[in-house]
Backbone as ProteinMPNN parsed JSONL, in Angstrom:
{"seq_chain_A": "MMSNKRFLIGVPALMIVFSVVLYPFLPEQVPVHWSIQGVPDSFAHKSIAVLLLPMLTLGIMLLSRLMMSLTTFREKYGEAHDTHTFIMNAIVLFFAFTHVVMLLLSLSPQSGMLRLFIVGVGILLAALGNVMGRLRPNPMFGFRFPWTLNDEVVWRRTHRVGGRWLFVSGLVIALAAWVLPLETTFLLLVVLILGGSLALAYMSRELWLQRHSGA", "coords_chain_A": {"N_chain_A": [[-39.666, 46.977, 118.017], [-39.004, 46.872, 121.381], [-37.934, 49.806, 122.848], [-34.794, 50.538, 124.691], [-35.164, 52.311, 126.664], [-37.872, 51.904, 127.447], [-37.493, 49.14, 128.002], [-35.96, 49.691, 130.326], [-37.584, 50.74, 132.303], [-39.827, 48.757, 132.077], [-39.015, 46.306, 133.008], [-38.306, 46.169, 135.873], [-40.713, 46.924, 136.609], [-42.439, 44.996, 135.813], [-41.667, 42.944, 137.474], [-42.059, 43.984, 139.995], [-44.797, 43.966, 139.8], [-45.29, 41.296, 139.586], [-44.639, 40.525, 142.242], [-46.702, 41.91, 143.734], [-48.899, 40.465, 143.025], [-48.108, 37.751, 143.954], [-47.879, 38.353, 146.711], [-49.832, 37.97, 149.008], [-50.088, 35.182, 149.153], [-47.126, 34.179, 149.935], [-45.003, 32.773, 152.2], [-44.403, 34.04, 155.726], [-41.477, 34.432, 155.941], [-39.153, 34.177, 153.235], [-37.305, 32.427, 151.392], [-33.965, 33.196, 150.166], [-31.422, 32.547, 149.73], [-29.637, 29.228, 148.904], [-28.046, 26.25, 149.888], [-25.498, 24.39, 148.485], [-26.58, 22.009, 148.314], [-28.966, 22.541, 147.877], [-30.856, 23.332, 149.722], [-32.606, 25.76, 151.769], [-30.932, 28.343, 153.133], [-30.886, 30.692, 154.216], [-33.071, 33.557, 155.009], [-35.519, 36.072, 154.46], [-37.917, 38.565, 155.388], [-40.91, 38.648, 153.808], [-41.752, 41.067, 153.051], [-39.333, 42.449, 152.332], [-38.115, 40.609, 150.616], [-39.781, 40.513, 148.431], [-39.169, 43.028, 147.065], [-36.411, 43.241, 147.087], [-34.649, 42.036, 144.709], [-36.064, 43.672, 142.501], [-35.458, 46.226, 143.098], [-32.517, 46.334, 143.268], [-32.027, 45.351, 140.675], [-33.366, 47.702, 139.246], [-31.426, 49.517, 140.311], [-29.041, 48.747, 139.221], [-29.471, 48.924, 136.59], [-29.844, 51.585, 136.028], [-27.431, 52.642, 136.896], [-25.753, 51.549, 134.902], [-26.886, 52.619, 132.653], [-26.362, 55.305, 133.268], [-23.598, 55.293, 133.277], [-22.929, 54.506, 130.476], [-24.113, 56.747, 129.076], [-22.353, 58.565, 129.455], [-20.221, 61.409, 128.103], [-17.56, 60.701, 127.654], [-17.348, 58.218, 127.701], [-19.084, 57.191, 125.744], [-17.534, 58.363, 123.624], [-15.226, 56.92, 123.688], [-16.104, 54.167, 123.467], [-18.088, 53.839, 121.936], [-18.603, 52.367, 119.694], [-18.933, 49.767, 120.363], [-21.383, 49.926, 121.534], [-23.83, 48.567, 121.302], [-23.268, 46.024, 121.753], [-22.579, 46.249, 124.702], [-25.271, 46.934, 125.445], [-26.535, 44.738, 124.868], [-25.291, 43.005, 126.855], [-25.84, 44.11, 129.235], [-28.768, 43.941, 129.135], [-29.278, 41.581, 129.135], [-28.329, 40.533, 131.852], [-29.936, 41.713, 133.297], [-32.338, 40.508, 132.659], [-31.935, 37.981, 133.532], [-31.714, 38.537, 136.398], [-34.502, 39.306, 136.727], [-35.787, 36.711, 135.99], [-34.418, 35.211, 138.164], [-35.601, 36.429, 140.329], [-38.326, 35.671, 139.821], [-38.284, 32.861, 140.19], [-37.208, 32.54, 142.894], [-39.581, 33.524, 144.334], [-41.462, 31.586, 143.624], [-40.281, 29.163, 144.346], [-40.324, 29.735, 147.313], [-43.293, 29.34, 147.444], [-43.34, 26.745, 146.763], [-41.293, 24.387, 147.685], [-40.338, 21.911, 146.607], [-40.63, 21.981, 143.94], [-38.738, 21.738, 141.775], [-37.788, 24.038, 140.635], [-35.453, 25.05, 141.608], [-33.567, 23.675, 139.856], [-34.336, 24.709, 137.58], [-33.317, 27.254, 137.754], [-30.519, 27.077, 137.544], [-30.365, 26.019, 135.224], [-30.995, 28.402, 133.813], [-29.05, 29.968, 134.628], [-26.899, 28.628, 133.012], [-27.82, 29.254, 130.468], [-27.537, 32.127, 130.634], [-24.666, 32.537, 130.825], [-23.952, 31.316, 128.35], [-25.099, 33.018, 126.584], [-23.823, 35.316, 127.128], [-21.173, 34.673, 126.51], [-21.566, 34.253, 123.79], [-21.326, 36.848, 122.809], [-18.877, 37.749, 123.747], [-16.72, 37.989, 122.326], [-16.825, 40.205, 120.748], [-16.61, 42.412, 122.471], [-14.57, 45.488, 123.026], [-11.855, 46.665, 124.799], [-13.092, 48.191, 127.816], [-14.529, 50.06, 130.682], [-16.335, 48.592, 132.033], [-17.355, 45.71, 131.353], [-16.066, 42.35, 130.686], [-13.394, 40.22, 130.24], [-11.143, 41.255, 132.539], [-8.194, 41.332, 133.031], [-4.984, 42.247, 134.092], [-3.323, 42.051, 131.886], [-4.968, 41.878, 129.711], [-6.074, 44.488, 129.878], [-4.13, 46.14, 129.297], [-3.204, 45.802, 126.774], [-4.661, 45.94, 123.568], [-4.524, 43.862, 121.675], [-4.074, 41.527, 123.145], [-6.065, 41.696, 124.741], [-8.471, 41.226, 122.549], [-7.849, 38.624, 121.681], [-7.761, 36.984, 124.035], [-10.722, 37.45, 124.701], [-11.763, 36.231, 122.56], [-11.358, 33.602, 122.934], [-11.927, 33.304, 125.403], [-14.878, 33.685, 125.145], [-15.953, 31.544, 123.662], [-15.452, 29.612, 125.485], [-16.995, 30.432, 127.862], [-19.505, 29.886, 126.504], [-19.596, 27.174, 125.765], [-19.4, 26.445, 128.551], [-21.803, 27.305, 129.485], [-23.647, 25.836, 128.179], [-23.092, 23.216, 128.949], [-23.45, 23.394, 131.84], [-26.539, 24.094, 131.581], [-27.4, 21.551, 130.597], [-26.525, 19.666, 132.445], [-27.571, 20.582, 134.644], [-30.264, 19.134, 134.3], [-29.854, 16.454, 134.615], [-27.724, 15.734, 136.405], [-27.191, 15.387, 140.118], [-28.06, 18.06, 142.139], [-25.987, 18.977, 143.77], [-23.622, 18.1, 142.62], [-23.646, 19.53, 140.058], [-23.607, 22.492, 141.101], [-20.971, 22.111, 142.009], [-19.758, 21.476, 139.614], [-20.371, 23.681, 138.047], [-18.763, 25.801, 139.5], [-16.027, 24.948, 139.419], [-15.865, 24.99, 136.531], [-16.083, 27.758, 136.254], [-13.97, 29.086, 138.119], [-11.997, 27.523, 137.14], [-11.754, 28.079, 134.358], [-11.431, 30.895, 134.444], [-8.94, 31.002, 135.702], [-7.397, 29.94, 133.656], [-7.545, 31.384, 131.738], [-6.665, 33.815, 132.569], [-3.795, 33.03, 132.851], [-3.386, 32.477, 130.069], [-3.606, 34.926, 128.759], [-1.595, 36.403, 130.236], [0.701, 35.086, 129.192], [0.501, 35.461, 126.536], [0.808, 38.335, 126.622], [3.3, 38.665, 127.538], [4.978, 37.509, 125.432], [4.395, 39.34, 123.597], [5.759, 41.48, 124.471], [8.109, 40.838, 125.347], [10.451, 41.411, 124.327], [10.607, 44.192, 124.033]], "CA_chain_A": [[-38.849, 46.362, 118.941], [-38.999, 47.842, 122.426], [-36.557, 50.543, 122.955], [-33.847, 50.376, 125.788], [-35.65, 53.253, 127.664], [-38.822, 51.052, 127.972], [-36.963, 48.01, 128.784], [-35.248, 49.763, 131.472], [-38.766, 50.917, 133.135], [-40.738, 47.933, 131.985], [-38.479, 44.976, 133.774], [-38.417, 46.234, 137.134], [-42.165, 46.978, 136.99], [-43.157, 43.516, 135.761], [-41.008, 42.274, 138.75], [-42.989, 44.408, 140.969], [-46.271, 43.251, 139.621], [-45.412, 39.784, 140.052], [-44.521, 40.399, 143.653], [-47.678, 42.057, 144.447], [-49.833, 39.276, 142.754], [-48.118, 36.671, 144.918], [-47.66, 38.647, 147.812], [-50.779, 37.522, 149.773], [-49.888, 34.065, 149.243], [-45.971, 34.001, 150.2], [-44.867, 32.7, 153.686], [-43.654, 35.22, 156.095], [-40.044, 34.209, 155.744], [-39.048, 33.717, 152.257], [-35.775, 31.808, 151.176], [-33.29, 34.132, 149.386], [-30.324, 31.938, 149.459], [-29.736, 28.043, 149.128], [-26.976, 25.703, 150.107], [-25.175, 23.649, 147.237], [-27.516, 20.63, 148.603], [-30.375, 22.894, 147.34], [-31.561, 23.586, 150.873], [-32.371, 27.267, 152.006], [-30.007, 28.642, 154.317], [-30.832, 32.244, 154.324], [-34.465, 33.915, 154.667], [-35.969, 37.448, 154.428], [-39.476, 38.671, 155.731], [-41.588, 38.733, 152.376], [-41.918, 42.529, 152.563], [-38.099, 42.854, 151.835], [-38.089, 39.731, 149.592], [-40.472, 40.964, 147.04], [-38.644, 44.268, 146.627], [-34.97, 43.09, 146.938], [-34.401, 42.086, 143.28], [-36.516, 44.565, 141.678], [-34.518, 47.478, 143.419], [-31.26, 45.778, 142.848], [-32.159, 45.475, 139.107], [-33.271, 48.913, 138.794], [-30.11, 50.305, 140.197], [-27.951, 48.206, 138.193], [-29.811, 49.444, 135.138], [-29.646, 53.394, 135.914], [-26.02, 52.842, 136.978], [-25.122, 51.378, 133.859], [-27.347, 53.54, 131.565], [-25.963, 56.25, 133.348], [-22.04, 55.117, 132.574], [-22.906, 54.416, 128.916], [-24.375, 57.707, 128.578], [-21.294, 59.639, 129.828], [-19.523, 61.851, 126.951], [-16.159, 60.052, 127.664], [-17.744, 56.373, 127.223], [-19.427, 57.414, 124.327], [-16.425, 58.707, 122.635], [-13.898, 55.692, 123.682], [-16.505, 52.695, 123.453], [-19.517, 53.957, 121.364], [-18.701, 51.415, 118.51], [-19.575, 48.421, 120.994], [-22.575, 50.291, 122.466], [-24.923, 47.077, 121.312], [-22.504, 44.875, 122.762], [-22.611, 46.66, 126.268], [-26.408, 47.132, 125.876], [-26.836, 43.463, 125.087], [-24.744, 42.144, 128.013], [-26.653, 44.535, 130.353], [-30.13, 43.407, 129.105], [-29.011, 39.755, 129.442], [-27.89, 40.194, 132.852], [-31.313, 42.176, 133.771], [-33.374, 39.583, 132.375], [-31.603, 36.927, 134.499], [-32.219, 38.949, 137.855], [-35.987, 38.969, 136.663], [-35.902, 35.431, 136.093], [-34.065, 34.759, 139.537], [-36.78, 36.937, 141.216], [-39.642, 34.881, 139.742], [-37.822, 31.603, 140.579], [-37.222, 32.637, 144.261], [-40.822, 33.5, 144.761], [-42.022, 30.524, 143.389], [-39.571, 28.539, 145.375], [-41.103, 29.977, 148.493], [-44.487, 28.716, 147.575], [-43.537, 25.186, 146.457], [-39.978, 24.208, 147.608], [-40.208, 20.693, 145.897], [-41.296, 22.268, 142.643], [-37.763, 21.571, 140.659], [-37.444, 25.34, 140.296], [-34.133, 25.262, 141.773], [-32.992, 22.985, 138.505], [-34.592, 25.48, 136.419], [-32.789, 28.493, 138.027], [-29.38, 26.61, 137.396], [-30.349, 26.081, 133.579], [-31.038, 29.853, 133.709], [-27.533, 30.376, 135.0], [-26.184, 28.215, 132.143], [-28.293, 30.289, 129.507], [-26.947, 33.421, 130.784], [-23.227, 32.033, 130.531], [-23.809, 30.929, 126.95], [-25.48, 34.303, 125.986], [-22.633, 36.278, 127.291], [-20.067, 34.059, 125.985], [-21.753, 34.485, 122.478], [-21.045, 38.112, 122.51], [-17.854, 38.493, 124.313], [-15.49, 38.429, 121.332], [-17.037, 41.543, 120.168], [-16.053, 43.4, 123.521], [-13.398, 45.988, 123.362], [-11.561, 47.104, 126.309], [-13.992, 49.351, 128.429], [-14.538, 50.043, 132.008], [-17.635, 47.857, 132.634], [-17.476, 44.503, 130.922], [-15.059, 41.565, 129.988], [-11.954, 39.699, 131.243], [-10.322, 42.512, 133.014], [-6.927, 41.046, 133.769], [-4.039, 43.465, 133.963], [-2.441, 42.126, 130.581], [-5.811, 42.344, 128.59], [-6.266, 45.987, 129.991], [-2.803, 46.963, 129.097], [-2.747, 45.489, 125.291], [-5.665, 45.519, 122.997], [-4.326, 42.599, 121.028], [-4.204, 40.6, 124.222], [-7.703, 41.756, 125.179], [-9.128, 40.504, 121.618], [-7.542, 37.004, 121.879], [-8.563, 36.565, 125.285], [-12.223, 37.518, 124.77], [-12.276, 35.282, 121.593], [-11.294, 32.373, 123.642], [-12.866, 33.298, 126.607], [-16.348, 33.515, 124.924], [-16.078, 30.221, 123.286], [-15.514, 28.77, 126.866], [-18.429, 30.484, 128.321], [-20.729, 29.711, 125.487], [-19.656, 25.932, 126.035], [-19.804, 26.246, 130.038], [-23.21, 27.603, 129.634], [-24.373, 24.716, 127.63], [-22.663, 22.026, 129.851], [-24.223, 23.737, 132.997], [-27.686, 23.927, 131.448], [-27.713, 20.194, 130.378], [-26.271, 18.939, 133.752], [-29.083, 20.653, 135.787], [-31.318, 18.221, 134.355], [-29.339, 15.149, 134.769], [-26.897, 15.427, 137.627], [-27.414, 15.93, 141.231], [-27.751, 19.526, 142.361], [-24.468, 19.409, 144.572], [-22.555, 18.07, 141.54], [-23.975, 20.556, 139.331], [-23.131, 23.438, 141.532], [-19.354, 22.107, 141.932], [-19.354, 21.905, 138.211], [-20.273, 25.315, 137.789], [-17.635, 26.298, 140.429], [-14.831, 24.401, 138.424], [-15.903, 25.544, 134.964], [-15.982, 29.047, 136.026], [-12.771, 29.253, 138.507], [-10.96, 27.088, 136.36], [-11.533, 28.81, 133.065], [-10.801, 32.232, 134.673], [-7.527, 30.886, 135.9], [-6.852, 29.674, 132.55], [-7.597, 32.823, 130.72], [-5.585, 34.849, 132.954], [-2.634, 32.521, 132.45], [-3.181, 32.72, 128.79], [-3.488, 36.473, 128.647], [-0.305, 36.814, 130.717], [1.601, 34.554, 128.358], [0.24, 36.361, 125.201], [1.319, 39.851, 126.869], [4.867, 38.501, 127.553], [5.128, 37.127, 124.163], [4.287, 40.556, 122.677], [6.448, 42.523, 125.118], [9.339, 40.364, 126.042], [11.416, 41.954, 123.494], [10.182, 45.628, 124.422]], "C_chain_A": [[-38.875, 47.266, 120.3], [-37.801, 48.317, 122.721], [-35.978, 50.104, 124.556], [-34.709, 50.952, 126.956], [-36.963, 52.33, 128.424], [-38.544, 49.624, 128.719], [-36.644, 48.177, 130.129], [-36.283, 50.031, 132.695], [-39.413, 49.464, 133.325], [-40.231, 46.349, 132.992], [-38.819, 44.98, 135.131], [-40.036, 46.463, 137.41], [-42.919, 45.678, 136.979], [-42.713, 42.718, 137.04], [-41.856, 42.496, 139.9], [-44.196, 43.887, 141.22], [-46.361, 41.946, 139.927], [-45.327, 39.78, 141.484], [-45.757, 40.792, 144.301], [-48.883, 40.966, 144.258], [-49.554, 38.189, 143.9], [-48.021, 37.137, 146.515], [-48.403, 38.102, 149.004], [-50.617, 36.006, 150.117], [-48.476, 33.402, 149.932], [-45.874, 33.891, 151.802], [-44.144, 33.976, 154.267], [-42.37, 35.257, 155.845], [-39.805, 33.743, 154.315], [-37.448, 33.298, 151.918], [-35.206, 32.497, 150.28], [-31.768, 33.644, 149.232], [-30.536, 30.312, 149.738], [-28.334, 27.467, 148.97], [-26.72, 25.015, 148.592], [-26.024, 22.251, 147.284], [-28.923, 21.082, 147.9], [-31.387, 23.219, 148.655], [-31.481, 25.062, 151.3], [-31.727, 27.553, 153.203], [-29.935, 30.259, 154.764], [-32.317, 32.984, 154.113], [-34.385, 35.585, 154.94], [-37.433, 37.745, 154.542], [-39.849, 39.05, 154.247], [-41.64, 40.213, 152.095], [-40.66, 43.102, 152.137], [-37.779, 41.842, 150.521], [-38.428, 40.073, 148.383], [-39.974, 42.191, 146.466], [-36.955, 44.038, 146.505], [-34.358, 43.104, 145.541], [-34.879, 43.137, 142.518], [-35.64, 45.896, 142.023], [-33.241, 47.352, 142.901], [-31.221, 46.009, 141.338], [-32.259, 46.844, 138.862], [-31.995, 49.817, 139.18], [-29.099, 49.942, 139.464], [-28.191, 48.899, 136.895], [-29.788, 50.947, 134.955], [-28.111, 53.572, 136.073], [-25.393, 52.383, 135.631], [-25.434, 52.206, 132.353], [-26.501, 54.905, 131.849], [-24.036, 56.431, 132.821], [-22.038, 55.267, 131.048], [-23.454, 55.887, 128.317], [-23.401, 58.807, 128.712], [-20.738, 60.067, 128.519], [-18.207, 60.939, 126.656], [-16.399, 58.791, 127.148], [-18.146, 56.353, 125.992], [-18.417, 57.433, 123.389], [-15.314, 57.52, 122.502], [-14.627, 54.282, 123.111], [-17.755, 52.742, 122.621], [-19.652, 53.015, 120.301], [-19.259, 49.992, 119.244], [-20.701, 48.791, 121.832], [-23.529, 48.974, 122.523], [-24.646, 46.027, 122.055], [-22.786, 44.88, 124.289], [-24.211, 46.466, 126.318], [-26.97, 45.695, 125.96], [-26.507, 42.6, 126.481], [-25.773, 42.491, 129.396], [-28.021, 44.023, 130.33], [-30.111, 42.129, 129.415], [-29.116, 39.56, 131.075], [-29.624, 40.831, 133.698], [-32.498, 41.12, 133.905], [-33.277, 38.257, 133.584], [-31.846, 37.504, 135.757], [-33.941, 38.858, 137.805], [-36.301, 37.548, 137.025], [-35.576, 34.803, 137.775], [-35.207, 35.105, 140.493], [-38.02, 36.081, 141.022], [-39.19, 33.524, 140.293], [-37.712, 31.476, 142.254], [-38.474, 32.841, 144.905], [-41.758, 32.214, 144.858], [-41.473, 29.469, 144.226], [-40.212, 28.298, 146.816], [-42.317, 29.082, 148.555], [-44.489, 27.051, 147.295], [-41.868, 24.761, 146.272], [-39.468, 23.066, 146.915], [-40.501, 20.559, 144.268], [-40.175, 21.907, 141.351], [-37.476, 23.065, 140.116], [-35.931, 25.669, 140.564], [-32.928, 24.869, 140.364], [-33.19, 24.06, 137.542], [-33.95, 26.809, 136.544], [-31.115, 27.933, 137.412], [-29.301, 26.737, 135.564], [-30.24, 27.453, 133.026], [-29.622, 30.376, 133.639], [-26.722, 29.989, 133.514], [-26.612, 28.895, 130.653], [-27.43, 31.459, 129.479], [-25.5, 33.485, 130.353], [-23.073, 31.987, 128.776], [-24.106, 32.243, 126.112], [-24.373, 35.206, 125.908], [-21.42, 35.815, 126.54], [-20.148, 34.221, 124.253], [-21.31, 35.905, 121.946], [-19.7, 38.658, 122.864], [-16.485, 38.629, 123.366], [-15.744, 39.46, 120.604], [-16.72, 42.866, 121.104], [-14.604, 44.114, 122.767], [-12.95, 46.487, 124.525], [-12.173, 48.356, 126.59], [-13.931, 49.303, 130.079], [-15.489, 49.29, 132.951], [-17.462, 46.146, 132.617], [-16.195, 43.897, 130.558], [-14.196, 41.038, 131.033], [-11.097, 40.847, 131.676], [-8.95, 42.296, 133.806], [-6.014, 42.366, 133.43], [-3.413, 43.593, 132.498], [-3.668, 42.196, 129.662], [-6.102, 43.82, 128.628], [-5.318, 46.854, 129.335], [-2.58, 46.745, 127.429], [-3.943, 45.012, 124.626], [-5.849, 44.202, 122.225], [-4.668, 41.509, 121.667], [-5.79, 40.169, 124.481], [-8.583, 40.617, 123.891], [-9.067, 38.95, 121.81], [-7.959, 36.309, 122.934], [-9.896, 36.28, 125.355], [-12.689, 36.526, 123.722], [-12.43, 33.88, 122.29], [-12.159, 31.957, 124.596], [-14.609, 33.16, 126.441], [-16.585, 32.38, 124.533], [-16.285, 29.433, 124.643], [-16.69, 28.929, 127.508], [-19.341, 30.12, 127.671], [-20.603, 28.05, 125.991], [-20.053, 25.492, 127.65], [-21.222, 26.25, 130.116], [-23.913, 26.362, 129.26], [-24.286, 23.526, 128.501], [-23.386, 22.196, 131.194], [-25.741, 23.485, 132.863], [-28.094, 22.337, 131.073], [-27.503, 19.453, 131.828], [-26.961, 19.13, 134.69], [-29.83, 19.77, 135.615], [-31.023, 16.693, 134.731], [-28.406, 14.67, 136.034], [-27.541, 15.756, 138.857], [-27.365, 17.306, 141.488], [-26.52, 19.737, 142.945], [-23.495, 19.25, 143.619], [-22.645, 18.875, 140.679], [-23.453, 22.033, 139.911], [-21.594, 23.216, 141.639], [-18.899, 22.105, 140.458], [-19.268, 23.167, 137.695], [-19.05, 25.987, 138.276], [-16.362, 26.159, 139.625], [-14.87, 24.961, 137.218], [-15.509, 27.095, 135.337], [-14.65, 29.813, 136.641], [-11.814, 28.8, 137.476], [-10.627, 27.633, 134.985], [-11.227, 30.169, 133.252], [-9.423, 32.151, 134.841], [-6.707, 30.658, 134.886], [-6.599, 30.636, 131.346], [-6.924, 33.934, 131.235], [-4.098, 34.219, 132.723], [-2.275, 32.618, 130.981], [-2.926, 34.074, 128.326], [-2.017, 36.83, 129.208], [0.801, 36.352, 129.813], [1.527, 35.296, 127.061], [0.938, 37.675, 125.516], [2.741, 39.674, 126.793], [5.432, 38.259, 126.249], [5.348, 38.351, 123.323], [5.284, 41.683, 123.377], [7.794, 41.997, 125.574], [10.697, 40.944, 125.517], [11.635, 43.474, 123.517], [11.391, 46.264, 125.239]], "O_chain_A": [[-38.744, 48.478, 120.132], [-36.78, 47.643, 122.86], [-36.632, 49.478, 125.39], [-34.96, 50.322, 127.984], [-37.041, 52.11, 129.633], [-39.143, 49.135, 129.677], [-36.841, 47.337, 131.007], [-36.018, 49.681, 133.845], [-39.551, 48.98, 134.448], [-41.014, 45.552, 133.51], [-39.481, 44.076, 135.642], [-40.493, 46.124, 138.502], [-43.757, 45.304, 137.799], [-43.47, 41.887, 137.541], [-42.31, 41.624, 140.641], [-44.667, 43.474, 142.28], [-47.351, 41.45, 140.466], [-46.029, 38.926, 142.026], [-46.056, 40.208, 145.342], [-49.664, 40.662, 145.159], [-50.441, 37.771, 144.644], [-48.087, 36.308, 147.423], [-47.743, 37.768, 149.988], [-50.96, 35.588, 151.222], [-48.552, 32.28, 150.432], [-46.46, 34.652, 152.572], [-43.481, 34.772, 153.601], [-42.019, 36.36, 155.428], [-40.38, 32.67, 154.133], [-36.519, 34.014, 152.292], [-35.913, 32.565, 149.275], [-30.968, 34.358, 148.627], [-31.368, 29.952, 150.57], [-27.521, 27.942, 148.178], [-27.555, 25.077, 147.689], [-26.073, 21.509, 146.303], [-29.78, 20.309, 147.474], [-32.603, 23.329, 148.498], [-30.389, 25.623, 151.22], [-32.024, 26.973, 154.247], [-29.102, 30.821, 155.475], [-32.728, 32.973, 152.953], [-33.459, 36.195, 155.475], [-38.185, 37.153, 153.767], [-39.076, 39.731, 153.575], [-41.572, 40.585, 150.924], [-40.716, 44.199, 151.579], [-37.238, 42.299, 149.514], [-37.695, 40.016, 147.395], [-40.353, 42.446, 145.323], [-36.333, 44.783, 145.748], [-33.638, 44.039, 145.19], [-34.042, 43.617, 141.754], [-35.176, 46.542, 141.083], [-32.821, 48.197, 142.111], [-30.427, 46.806, 140.839], [-31.308, 47.347, 138.263], [-31.605, 50.721, 138.441], [-28.275, 50.761, 139.058], [-27.288, 49.38, 136.212], [-29.719, 51.468, 133.842], [-27.533, 54.493, 135.496], [-24.377, 53.003, 135.316], [-24.708, 52.389, 131.376], [-26.014, 55.548, 130.919], [-23.462, 57.352, 132.241], [-21.273, 56.026, 130.453], [-23.223, 56.148, 127.136], [-23.588, 59.884, 128.146], [-20.711, 59.173, 127.674], [-17.919, 60.543, 125.527], [-15.727, 58.311, 126.236], [-17.658, 55.591, 125.157], [-18.376, 56.647, 122.442], [-14.683, 57.247, 121.481], [-14.002, 53.439, 122.467], [-18.467, 51.738, 122.586], [-20.8, 52.784, 119.919], [-19.985, 49.226, 118.61], [-21.009, 48.076, 122.786], [-23.906, 48.447, 123.57], [-25.358, 45.311, 122.759], [-23.114, 43.913, 124.977], [-24.573, 45.793, 127.283], [-27.727, 45.369, 126.874], [-27.241, 41.775, 127.026], [-26.278, 41.727, 130.22], [-28.514, 43.659, 131.398], [-31.061, 41.626, 130.015], [-29.801, 38.67, 131.579], [-30.208, 40.208, 134.586], [-33.292, 40.923, 134.825], [-34.177, 37.753, 134.258], [-32.389, 36.634, 136.438], [-34.577, 38.392, 138.75], [-36.898, 37.192, 138.041], [-36.356, 34.101, 138.418], [-35.695, 34.304, 141.29], [-38.71, 35.792, 141.999], [-40.057, 33.063, 141.036], [-38.079, 30.454, 142.833], [-38.581, 32.38, 146.041], [-42.519, 31.879, 145.765], [-42.303, 28.829, 144.872], [-40.523, 27.236, 147.356], [-42.469, 28.236, 149.436], [-45.418, 26.287, 147.553], [-41.257, 24.76, 145.203], [-38.284, 23.07, 146.58], [-40.582, 19.551, 143.565], [-40.557, 21.803, 140.185], [-36.867, 23.138, 139.049], [-35.286, 26.436, 139.848], [-31.912, 25.466, 140.007], [-32.304, 24.333, 136.733], [-33.972, 27.543, 135.556], [-30.614, 28.787, 136.681], [-28.479, 27.33, 134.866], [-29.584, 27.725, 132.02], [-29.16, 31.079, 132.74], [-26.039, 30.833, 132.934], [-25.753, 29.028, 129.78], [-26.718, 31.769, 128.524], [-25.121, 34.38, 129.597], [-22.197, 32.56, 128.128], [-23.458, 32.513, 125.101], [-24.004, 35.775, 124.88], [-20.712, 36.646, 125.971], [-19.155, 34.298, 123.53], [-20.974, 36.067, 120.773], [-19.318, 39.755, 122.458], [-15.461, 39.245, 123.66], [-14.92, 39.745, 119.734], [-16.604, 44.019, 120.689], [-13.774, 43.474, 122.12], [-13.816, 46.77, 125.353], [-11.985, 49.387, 125.946], [-13.236, 48.448, 130.627], [-15.501, 49.3, 134.182], [-17.442, 45.446, 133.629], [-15.268, 44.606, 130.167], [-14.193, 41.261, 132.244], [-10.291, 41.275, 130.85], [-8.625, 42.847, 134.858], [-6.32, 43.28, 132.664], [-3.072, 44.641, 131.95], [-3.336, 42.688, 128.584], [-6.355, 44.414, 127.579], [-5.54, 47.987, 128.907], [-1.808, 47.506, 126.846], [-4.373, 43.891, 124.899], [-6.901, 43.575, 122.104], [-5.352, 40.612, 121.175], [-6.437, 39.122, 124.469], [-9.142, 39.556, 124.168], [-10.026, 38.213, 122.04], [-8.458, 35.187, 122.858], [-10.359, 35.256, 125.857], [-13.791, 35.99, 123.835], [-13.437, 33.177, 122.214], [-12.838, 30.942, 124.754], [-15.399, 32.709, 127.271], [-17.607, 31.925, 125.045], [-17.252, 28.688, 124.8], [-17.43, 27.983, 127.776], [-20.34, 29.949, 128.37], [-21.569, 27.644, 126.637], [-20.764, 24.539, 127.968], [-21.844, 25.367, 130.706], [-24.745, 25.881, 130.03], [-25.294, 22.876, 128.776], [-23.918, 21.2, 131.684], [-26.317, 22.828, 133.73], [-29.249, 22.009, 131.343], [-28.373, 18.687, 132.242], [-27.162, 18.294, 135.571], [-30.315, 19.311, 136.649], [-31.891, 15.896, 135.088], [-28.369, 13.539, 136.519], [-28.539, 16.465, 138.733], [-26.409, 17.837, 140.924], [-25.926, 20.761, 142.607], [-22.546, 20.033, 143.59], [-21.526, 19.173, 140.261], [-22.861, 22.736, 139.092], [-20.906, 24.193, 141.342], [-17.846, 22.634, 140.103], [-18.34, 23.659, 137.052], [-18.367, 26.679, 137.522], [-15.73, 27.135, 139.222], [-13.828, 25.469, 136.803], [-14.608, 27.616, 134.679], [-14.18, 30.813, 136.097], [-10.953, 29.538, 136.997], [-9.488, 27.658, 134.519], [-10.743, 30.75, 132.28], [-8.668, 32.97, 134.315], [-5.521, 30.984, 134.92], [-5.8, 30.645, 130.409], [-6.609, 34.901, 130.541], [-3.222, 35.019, 132.394], [-1.114, 32.804, 130.617], [-2.029, 34.292, 127.512], [-1.319, 37.578, 128.523], [1.772, 37.086, 129.631], [2.57, 35.725, 126.568], [1.675, 38.122, 124.637], [3.415, 40.414, 126.076], [6.459, 38.882, 125.979], [6.26, 38.45, 122.502], [5.526, 42.721, 122.761], [8.553, 42.759, 126.172], [11.768, 40.946, 126.124], [12.674, 43.979, 123.093], [11.308, 47.415, 125.669]]}, "name": "protein", "num_of_chains": 1, "seq": "MMSNKRFLIGVPALMIVFSVVLYPFLPEQVPVHWSIQGVPDSFAHKSIAVLLLPMLTLGIMLLSRLMMSLTTFREKYGEAHDTHTFIMNAIVLFFAFTHVVMLLLSLSPQSGMLRLFIVGVGILLAALGNVMGRLRPNPMFGFRFPWTLNDEVVWRRTHRVGGRWLFVSGLVIALAAWVLPLETTFLLLVVLILGGSLALAYMSRELWLQRHSGA"}
């Protein structure tokens, strides 16, 4: 299995190789953002667009690796290292996927790649939800509400429920991307994420109050 160190180097390198291969064929202005209707509304010169996500990916990977290598982090959260690594790798792979979709969309705007991107968002959410219940309080990942950070029992219960919600939401979004209009799918994504986050915040607060009301 590829070590995480090779993964750290390999993913941004492959992103750059992909950029170099496509660079001669890219338009001068590459779309880097789309409206909820699926219409490009922000552009960057191709010399910037091809490096934007690879450099951002590399920066995030180096920062996360630095944090997880700190002595204090290892001492406090070392037992959850594999979960932290999985989450970081999933995010990095999603960035690489986004980079590929962005460049291919600039070559073929009507190719349906935007729907594929939303499917990728759904898969990422489902993957994160699948491991969220294994997280312990830490300074990097998770549902970091005041009540979860203050009480590990509240943290664990919130993350068990939140993990299921993320997993189901991800599957719903991945399926909706193929059958619903883009605008409807984007709105559904926002409702699921914001609504679920508010519900989890309320739940964690109620759990905390139940546990500490008599303190």
